[in-house]
All heavy atoms as an XYZ file, in Angstrom:
614
protein
N      39.405     -9.054    -13.877
C      40.028    -10.046    -13.016
C      39.903    -11.451    -13.593
O      40.831    -12.241    -13.511
C      39.423    -10.005    -11.616
C      39.782     -8.746    -10.864
O      40.764     -8.087    -11.171
N      38.974     -8.396     -9.875
N      38.744    -11.757    -14.169
C      38.537    -13.090    -14.727
C      39.453    -13.316    -15.929
O      40.019    -14.382    -16.090
C      37.058    -13.303    -15.116
C      36.866    -14.582    -15.893
C      36.195    -13.302    -13.875
N      39.600    -12.296    -16.755
C      40.448    -12.435    -17.935
C      41.861    -12.848    -17.552
O      42.502    -13.639    -18.241
C      40.485    -11.111    -18.700
C      41.329    -11.188    -19.971
C      41.596     -9.833    -20.571
N      42.430     -9.086    -19.638
C      42.416     -7.768    -19.506
N      41.599     -7.044    -20.227
N      43.194     -7.169    -18.646
N      42.340    -12.332    -16.455
C      43.712    -12.606    -16.032
C      43.833    -13.767    -15.044
O      44.917    -14.028    -14.534
C      44.313    -11.347    -15.403
C      44.384    -10.195    -16.402
O      44.540    -10.464    -17.611
O      44.259     -9.026    -15.976
N      42.751    -14.471    -14.796
C      42.783    -15.597    -13.855
C      43.694    -16.694    -14.403
O      43.636    -17.022    -15.588
C      41.384    -16.136    -13.627
N      44.525    -17.277    -13.555
C      45.469    -18.294    -14.026
C      44.803    -19.623    -14.382
O      45.336    -20.380    -15.172
C      46.429    -18.467    -12.850
C      45.637    -18.054    -11.660
C      44.702    -16.994    -12.138
N      43.654    -19.895    -13.793
C      42.969    -21.156    -14.049
C      41.679    -20.888    -14.823
O      41.086    -19.831    -14.731
C      42.634    -21.859    -12.735
C      43.880    -22.181    -11.922
O      44.886    -22.584    -12.537
O      43.844    -22.024    -10.696
N      41.220    -21.865    -15.552
C      39.983    -21.703    -16.311
C      39.418    -23.056    -16.634
O      40.048    -24.068    -16.345
N      38.293    -23.177    -17.197
C      37.399    -22.067    -17.544
C      36.733    -21.462    -16.308
O      36.681    -22.079    -15.255
C      36.351    -22.715    -18.440
C      36.310    -24.134    -18.011
C      37.721    -24.472    -17.577
N      36.248    -20.244    -16.465
C      35.607    -19.522    -15.381
C      34.190    -19.182    -15.814
O      33.974    -18.686    -16.916
C      36.373    -18.220    -15.052
C      35.647    -17.424    -13.992
C      37.795    -18.542    -14.618
N      33.243    -19.465    -14.947
C      31.839    -19.148    -15.220
C      31.490    -17.843    -14.525
O      31.749    -17.679    -13.334
C      30.917    -20.263    -14.708
C      29.423    -19.986    -14.809
C      28.982    -19.922    -16.261
C      28.635    -21.039    -14.056
N      30.926    -16.908    -15.282
C      30.486    -15.635    -14.707
C      28.964    -15.629    -14.730
O      28.361    -15.797    -15.791
C      31.017    -14.444    -15.524
C      32.537    -14.465    -15.569
C      30.502    -13.137    -14.947
C      33.130    -13.443    -16.493
N      28.350    -15.456    -13.579
C      26.890    -15.395    -13.481
C      26.501    -13.947    -13.205
O      26.845    -13.397    -12.163
C      26.381    -16.310    -12.366
C      24.894    -16.312    -12.237
N      24.258    -16.547    -11.046
C      23.920    -16.092    -13.148
C      22.947    -16.489    -11.238
N      22.728    -16.201    -12.494
N      25.789    -13.343    -14.145
C      25.403    -11.945    -14.017
C      23.903    -11.872    -13.784
O      23.120    -12.472    -14.508
C      25.769    -11.157    -15.299
C      25.314     -9.719    -15.205
C      27.261    -11.243    -15.565
N      23.494    -11.141    -12.770
C      22.077    -10.955    -12.470
C      21.738     -9.504    -12.801
O      22.362     -8.583    -12.297
C      21.772    -11.242    -10.982
C      20.306    -11.015    -10.679
C      22.171    -12.673    -10.636
N      20.762     -9.326    -13.681
C      20.349     -7.987    -14.077
C      18.895     -7.769    -13.701
O      18.172     -8.707    -13.380
C      20.504     -7.778    -15.594
O      19.669     -8.715    -16.277
C      21.945     -7.958    -16.028
N      18.470     -6.515    -13.745
C      17.072     -6.183    -13.486
C      16.473     -5.661    -14.788
O      16.819     -4.581    -15.249
C      16.951     -5.127    -12.389
C      15.517     -4.774    -12.072
C      15.405     -3.710    -10.994
O      16.394     -3.266    -10.438
N      14.199     -3.306    -10.708
N      15.577     -6.448    -15.380
C      14.966     -6.083    -16.646
C      13.964     -4.953    -16.447
O      13.181     -4.955    -15.533
C      14.258     -7.289    -17.254
C      13.684     -6.997    -18.611
C      13.086     -8.258    -19.184
C      12.343     -7.970    -20.433
N      11.164     -7.138    -20.232
N      13.996     -3.988    -17.343
C      13.025     -2.909    -17.327
C      13.459     -1.703    -16.533
O      13.295     -0.576    -16.977
N      13.972     -1.922    -15.365
C      14.491     -0.873    -14.477
C      13.615      0.381    -14.476
O      14.016      1.453    -14.895
C      15.926     -0.547    -14.866
C      16.672      0.300    -13.871
C      16.959     -0.450    -12.614
C      17.845      0.372    -11.712
N      17.796     -0.011    -10.371
N      12.355      0.227    -14.021
C      11.470      1.374    -13.887
C      10.482      1.550    -15.013
O       9.587      2.391    -14.933
N      10.603      0.783    -16.101
C       9.658      0.867    -17.213
C       8.671     -0.291    -17.059
O       8.982     -1.442    -17.349
C      10.396      0.813    -18.549
C       9.479      0.951    -19.748
C       8.643      2.056    -19.886
C       9.454     -0.017    -20.730
C       7.807      2.186    -20.969
C       8.619      0.097    -21.822
C       7.795      1.208    -21.936
O       6.949      1.337    -23.008
N       7.480      0.005    -16.548
C       6.500     -1.007    -16.148
C       6.195     -2.052    -17.222
O       6.159     -3.250    -16.916
C       5.215     -0.337    -15.678
N       5.961     -1.687    -18.505
C       5.678     -2.733    -19.506
C       6.813     -3.751    -19.647
O       6.570     -4.941    -19.828
C       5.471     -1.954    -20.804
C       4.984     -0.611    -20.355
C       5.758     -0.344    -19.083
N       8.054     -3.311    -19.546
C       9.192     -4.237    -19.650
C       9.327     -5.089    -18.396
O       9.625     -6.280    -18.467
C      10.480     -3.468    -19.903
N       9.101     -4.482    -17.226
C       9.191     -5.240    -15.978
C       8.109     -6.308    -15.892
O       8.328     -7.379    -15.334
C       9.068     -4.297    -14.779
C      10.251     -3.394    -14.599
C      10.087     -2.418    -13.444
O       8.946     -2.148    -13.029
O      11.115     -1.940    -12.963
N       6.931     -6.028    -16.466
C       5.790     -6.947    -16.378
C       5.890     -8.114    -17.353
O       5.208     -9.118    -17.181
C       4.489     -6.189    -16.616
N       6.711     -8.026    -18.386
C       6.806     -9.071    -19.405
C       8.215     -9.642    -19.424
O       9.090     -9.130    -20.122
C       6.433     -8.508    -20.774
N       8.421    -10.690    -18.665
C       9.760    -11.275    -18.553
C      10.319    -11.761    -19.885
O      11.526    -11.761    -20.088
C       9.734    -12.424    -17.555
N       9.445    -12.184    -20.801
C       9.916    -12.753    -22.067
C       9.893    -11.763    -23.219
O      10.211    -12.108    -24.336
C       9.075    -13.972    -22.432
C       7.625    -13.613    -22.708
O       7.135    -12.612    -22.144
O       6.968    -14.329    -23.486
N       9.534    -10.524    -22.997
C       9.438     -9.547    -24.079
C      10.250     -8.297    -23.748
O      10.588     -8.035    -22.613
C       7.993     -9.146    -24.305
C       7.104    -10.318    -24.638
C       5.897     -9.870    -25.436
N       4.981    -10.963    -25.692
C       5.147    -11.869    -26.630
N       6.201    -11.827    -27.393
N       4.271    -12.827    -26.812
N      10.546     -7.524    -24.804
C      11.199     -6.246    -24.612
C      12.710     -6.276    -24.593
O      13.345     -5.286    -24.258
N      13.312     -7.386    -24.985
C      14.769     -7.471    -25.007
C      15.327     -6.805    -26.268
O      16.343     -6.141    -26.217
C      15.234     -8.924    -24.922
C      14.863     -9.571    -23.628
N      15.597     -9.392    -22.484
C      13.827    -10.368    -23.293
C      15.032    -10.057    -21.492
N      13.960    -10.659    -21.966
N      14.686     -7.051    -27.373
C      15.051     -6.433    -28.651
C      13.733     -6.028    -29.291
O      12.946     -6.880    -29.678
C      15.800     -7.428    -29.524
N      13.496     -4.758    -29.373
C      12.179     -4.299    -29.795
C      12.219     -3.479    -31.072
O      13.226     -2.900    -31.424
C      11.485     -3.467    -28.691
C      11.257     -4.296    -27.450
C      12.283     -2.236    -28.351
N      11.069     -3.444    -31.726
C      10.848     -2.571    -32.870
C      10.138     -1.330    -32.332
O      10.045     -1.137    -31.125
C       9.994     -3.296    -33.936
C      10.755     -4.476    -34.503
C       8.670     -3.760    -33.357
N       9.599     -0.504    -33.211
C       8.855      0.673    -32.758
C       7.765      0.246    -31.791
O       7.129     -0.794    -31.976
C       8.196      1.370    -33.939
C       9.124      2.138    -34.814
C       8.296      2.857    -35.876
C       9.163      3.645    -36.800
N       8.364      4.340    -37.827
N       7.544      1.058    -30.753
C       6.494      0.731    -29.795
C       5.946      2.001    -29.160
O       6.593      3.047    -29.157
C       7.004     -0.232    -28.714
C       8.042      0.356    -27.807
C       7.689      0.891    -26.574
C       9.369      0.367    -28.165
C       8.653      1.427    -25.725
C      10.335      0.896    -27.334
C       9.974      1.429    -26.102
N       4.730      1.887    -28.639
C       4.093      2.983    -27.930
C       4.677      3.037    -26.521
O       4.560      2.071    -25.769
C       2.572      2.767    -27.878
C       1.869      3.871    -27.125
O       1.799      4.992    -27.651
O       1.414      3.612    -25.990
N       5.292      4.145    -26.166
C       5.986      4.268    -24.879
C       5.027      4.123    -23.698
O       5.381      3.534    -22.678
C       6.748      5.610    -24.794
C       7.384      5.793    -23.433
C       7.799      5.682    -25.884
N       3.822      4.637    -23.819
C       2.862      4.587    -22.719
C       2.384      3.163    -22.449
O       2.433      2.675    -21.327
C       1.641      5.500    -22.992
C       2.086      6.932    -23.264
C       0.642      5.429    -21.838
C       2.847      7.586    -22.129
N       1.940      2.460    -23.502
C       1.364      1.121    -23.314
C       2.393     -0.001    -23.443
O       2.190     -1.090    -22.936
C       0.255      0.879    -24.335
O       0.800      0.802    -25.653
N       3.470      0.257    -24.173
C       4.463     -0.784    -24.426
C       4.116     -1.675    -25.600
O       4.846     -2.598    -25.926
N       2.997     -1.403    -26.286
C       2.566     -2.225    -27.422
C       3.496     -1.975    -28.609
O       3.742     -0.831    -28.987
C       1.101     -1.906    -27.813
C       0.699     -2.653    -29.070
C       0.175     -2.251    -26.666
N       4.006     -3.079    -29.192
C       4.920     -2.980    -30.319
C       4.145     -2.896    -31.633
O       3.092     -3.496    -31.770
C       5.851     -4.188    -30.359
C       6.787     -4.254    -29.174
C       7.746     -5.413    -29.268
O       7.915     -6.021    -30.312
N       8.395     -5.740    -28.168
N       4.696     -2.152    -32.592
C       4.101     -2.020    -33.923
C       4.947     -2.817    -34.900
O       5.819     -2.278    -35.572
C       4.050     -0.550    -34.326
N       4.705     -4.116    -34.951
C       5.501     -4.987    -35.813
C       4.940     -4.996    -37.229
O       3.736     -5.126    -37.430
C       5.513     -6.410    -35.269
C       6.265     -6.553    -33.965
C       6.365     -7.994    -33.538
C       7.150     -8.112    -32.250
N       7.306     -9.483    -31.821
N       5.822     -4.878    -38.203
C       5.422     -4.961    -39.609
C       5.256     -6.422    -39.997
O       5.873     -7.310    -39.405
C       6.484     -4.305    -40.478
N       4.435     -6.673    -41.009
C       4.257     -8.038    -41.511
C       5.576     -8.509    -42.120
O       6.143     -7.833    -42.970
C       3.167     -8.083    -42.582
C       1.779     -7.983    -42.033
C       1.182     -9.351    -42.002
C      -0.289     -9.249    -41.626
N      -0.801    -10.538    -41.301
N       6.088     -9.661    -41.684
C       7.350    -10.154    -42.238
C       7.165    -10.713    -43.647
O       6.103    -11.220    -43.986
C       7.754    -11.260    -41.266
C       6.463    -11.736    -40.687
C       5.560    -10.532    -40.647
N       8.209    -10.613    -44.462
C       8.164    -11.203    -45.800
C       9.004    -12.473    -45.872
O       9.191    -13.026    -46.931
C       8.612    -10.185    -46.855
C      10.013     -9.673    -46.606
O      10.657    -10.084    -45.656
N      10.473     -8.774    -47.443
N       9.507    -12.892    -44.735
C      10.304    -14.120    -44.644
C      10.083    -14.704    -43.253
O       9.646    -14.006    -42.345
C      11.778    -13.804    -44.861
N      10.385    -15.985    -43.067
C      10.231    -16.563    -41.727
C      11.149    -15.868    -40.731
O      12.249    -15.434    -41.080
C      10.628    -18.031    -41.897
C      11.047    -18.214    -43.297
C      10.875    -16.934    -44.034
N      10.697    -15.775    -39.506
C      11.498    -15.142    -38.451
C      12.747    -15.974    -38.166
O      12.709    -17.204    -38.183
C      10.668    -15.001    -37.182
N      13.841    -15.290    -37.888
C      15.096    -15.970    -37.566
C      14.910    -16.916    -36.387
O      15.412    -18.037    -36.403
C      16.183    -14.942    -37.248
C      17.450    -15.576    -36.731
C      18.346    -16.173    -37.605
C      17.731    -15.604    -35.376
C      19.499    -16.775    -37.140
C      18.886    -16.208    -34.897
C      19.761    -16.785    -35.780
O      20.890    -17.390    -35.323
N      14.178    -16.472    -35.369
C      14.014    -17.318    -34.185
C      13.269    -18.601    -34.520
O      13.581    -19.652    -33.979
C      13.267    -16.574    -33.060
O      12.055    -16.036    -33.568
C      14.109    -15.460    -32.490
N      12.296    -18.531    -35.420
C      11.573    -19.742    -35.817
C      12.491    -20.683    -36.592
O      12.528    -21.889    -36.343
C      10.354    -19.396    -36.657
C       9.738    -20.655    -37.299
C       8.425    -20.385    -37.892
N       7.496    -20.559    -36.782
C       6.201    -20.400    -36.868
N       5.662    -20.024    -37.990
N       5.424    -20.611    -35.839
N      13.245    -20.153    -37.544
C      14.171    -20.973    -38.335
C      15.204    -21.618    -37.413
O      15.491    -22.811    -37.510
C      14.859    -20.132    -39.431
C      15.949    -20.927    -40.130
C      13.831    -19.631    -40.435
N      15.748    -20.832    -36.481
C      16.740    -21.358    -35.553
C      16.139    -22.452    -34.681
O      16.721    -23.530    -34.515
C      17.292    -20.233    -34.675
C      18.268    -20.720    -33.649
C      19.560    -21.048    -33.996
C      17.874    -20.882    -32.324
C      20.466    -21.516    -33.049
C      18.769    -21.352    -31.372
C      20.064    -21.665    -31.741
N      14.956    -22.197    -34.117
C      14.309    -23.171    -33.241
C      14.021    -24.481    -33.955
O      14.283    -25.569    -33.422
N      13.476    -24.378    -35.167
C      13.173    -25.599    -35.928
C      14.443    -26.352    -36.303
O      14.482    -27.581    -36.259
C      12.350    -25.237    -37.162
C      10.943    -24.779    -36.815
C      10.153    -24.260    -38.002
O      10.718    -24.183    -39.122
O       8.968    -23.926    -37.808
N      15.492    -25.620    -36.658
C      16.768    -26.263    -36.997
C      17.385    -26.935    -35.778
O      17.957    -28.031    -35.875
C      17.750    -25.233    -37.567
O      17.237    -24.675    -38.747
N      17.243    -26.299    -34.625
C      17.765    -26.877    -33.382
C      17.034    -28.170    -33.039
O      17.650    -29.156    -32.630
C      17.641    -25.868    -32.248
C      18.233    -26.259    -30.905
C      19.727    -26.522    -31.022
C      17.976    -25.162    -29.883
N      15.730    -28.189    -33.230
C      14.954    -29.403    -32.976
C      15.409    -30.532    -33.898
O      15.601    -31.672    -33.463
C      13.446    -29.135    -33.142
C      12.956    -28.248    -31.993
C      12.657    -30.441    -33.199
C      11.556    -27.707    -32.184
N      15.595    -30.223    -35.184
C      16.061    -31.240    -36.140
C      17.436    -31.768    -35.741
O      17.691    -32.973    -35.806
C      16.106    -30.667    -37.548
C      14.739    -30.476    -38.166
C      14.862    -29.883    -39.554
C      13.486    -29.572    -40.112
N      13.559    -28.896    -41.420
N      18.328    -30.863    -35.331
C      19.673    -31.286    -34.920
C      19.595    -32.164    -33.676
O      20.302    -33.172    -33.570
C      20.555    -30.067    -34.650
N      18.713    -31.808    -32.738
C      18.539    -32.608    -31.525
C      17.954    -33.972    -31.803
O      18.309    -34.961    -31.154
N      17.037    -34.036    -32.768
C      16.458    -35.325    -33.158
C      17.521    -36.235    -33.783
O      17.495    -37.443    -33.593
C      15.304    -35.131    -34.155
C      14.058    -34.578    -33.497
O      13.937    -34.636    -32.252
O      13.178    -34.087    -34.240
N      18.456    -35.634    -34.514
C      19.483    -36.415    -35.199
C      20.644    -36.805    -34.276
O      21.322    -37.797    -34.532
C      20.030    -35.619    -36.386
N      20.864    -36.032    -33.215
C      22.018    -36.279    -32.347
C      21.650    -35.952    -30.903
O      21.409    -34.791    -30.573
C      23.198    -35.415    -32.800
C      24.471    -35.664    -32.004
O      24.431    -36.377    -30.975
O      25.514    -35.133    -32.422
N      21.617    -36.956    -30.037
C      21.208    -36.729    -28.645
C      22.261    -35.994    -27.818
O      22.047    -35.689    -26.649
C      20.791    -38.030    -27.968
C      21.924    -39.034    -27.826
O      23.028    -38.776    -28.348
O      21.695    -40.068    -27.198
N      23.395    -35.673    -28.416
C      24.415    -34.904    -27.716
C      24.224    -33.390    -27.886
O      24.942    -32.601    -27.276
C      25.807    -35.297    -28.201
C      26.178    -36.719    -27.826
C      27.554    -37.064    -28.326
C      27.863    -38.509    -27.976
N      29.153    -38.937    -28.511
N      23.259    -32.986    -28.715
C      22.989    -31.562    -28.926
C      22.372    -30.986    -27.660
O      21.435    -31.553    -27.098
C      22.051    -31.338    -30.133
C      21.606    -29.886    -30.220
C      22.745    -31.754    -31.419
N      22.906    -29.861    -27.207
C      22.429    -29.185    -26.003
C      22.178    -27.723    -26.356
O      22.950    -27.122    -27.101
C      23.481    -29.260    -24.874
C      23.035    -28.483    -23.664
C      23.769    -30.705    -24.515
N      21.108    -27.160    -25.825
C      20.816    -25.740    -26.047
C      20.805    -25.020    -24.708
O      20.240    -25.500    -23.735
C      19.464    -25.586    -26.732
N      21.427    -23.866    -24.674
C      21.422    -23.010    -23.491
C      20.808    -21.687    -23.915
O      21.263    -21.075    -24.874
C      22.840    -22.788    -22.941
C      23.457    -24.120    -22.554
C      22.819    -21.831    -21.769
C      24.910    -24.054    -22.167
N      19.789    -21.256    -23.215
C      19.126    -20.008    -23.569
C      19.546    -18.874    -22.662
O      19.979    -19.092    -21.541
C      17.592    -20.173    -23.537
O      17.003    -18.929    -23.902
C      17.102    -20.583    -22.177
N      19.387    -17.673    -23.167
C      19.728    -16.461    -22.420
C      18.551    -16.020    -21.559
O      18.227    -14.848    -21.500
C      20.119    -15.368    -23.389
N      17.869    -16.950    -20.896
C      16.736    -16.677    -20.025
C      15.594    -15.994    -20.741
O      14.773    -15.334    -20.128
C      17.170    -15.876    -18.801
N      15.542    -16.126    -22.049
C      14.441    -15.577    -22.837
C      14.168    -16.520    -23.996
O      14.465    -16.226    -25.141
C      14.756    -14.173    -23.319
C      16.155    -13.988    -23.893
S      16.485    -12.310    -24.396
C      16.354    -12.464    -26.162
N      13.617    -17.718    -23.686
C      13.458    -18.732    -24.717
C      12.681    -18.294    -25.946
O      13.038    -18.645    -27.064
C      12.756    -19.883    -24.002
C      12.412    -19.403    -22.642
C      13.135    -18.127    -22.405
N      11.628    -17.505    -25.793
C      10.868    -17.103    -26.970
C      11.651    -16.140    -27.836
O      11.504    -16.131    -29.054
C       9.530    -16.484    -26.568
O       9.734    -15.293    -25.836
N      12.497    -15.336    -27.248
C      13.285    -14.374    -28.016
C      14.468    -14.969    -28.739
O      14.990    -14.385    -29.684
N      14.912    -16.147    -28.313
C      16.055    -16.781    -28.945
C      15.667    -17.957    -29.823
O      16.503    -18.504    -30.523
C      17.053    -17.299    -27.881
O      16.399    -18.254    -27.054
C      17.620    -16.178    -27.054
N      14.411    -18.350    -29.795
C      13.968    -19.481    -30.588
C      14.191    -20.827    -29.922
O      14.008    -21.862    -30.522
N      14.631    -20.797    -28.680
C      14.876    -22.058    -27.967
C      13.586    -22.433    -27.311
O      13.188    -22.671    -26.405
C      16.040    -21.905    -26.967
C      16.276    -23.162    -26.170
C      17.295    -21.557    -27.726
């Protein structure tokens, strides 16, 4: 319906339930969106040692530099600031 709306722009606000019955995901609002191998019972992730800086760190630091250089820079996060680097 939104795609065919005659007027725009249109804002769609979607409310989801994270975890949906998986206690470790429900208990950690900022974790479990994109995961590596993990123990299903405890929810503990088995992350390998990185050989390069994390994308989220590079993005976050670059965003800060851009914001310092231009006060018109705005960041919008997907309700998971640590996962997006914001």
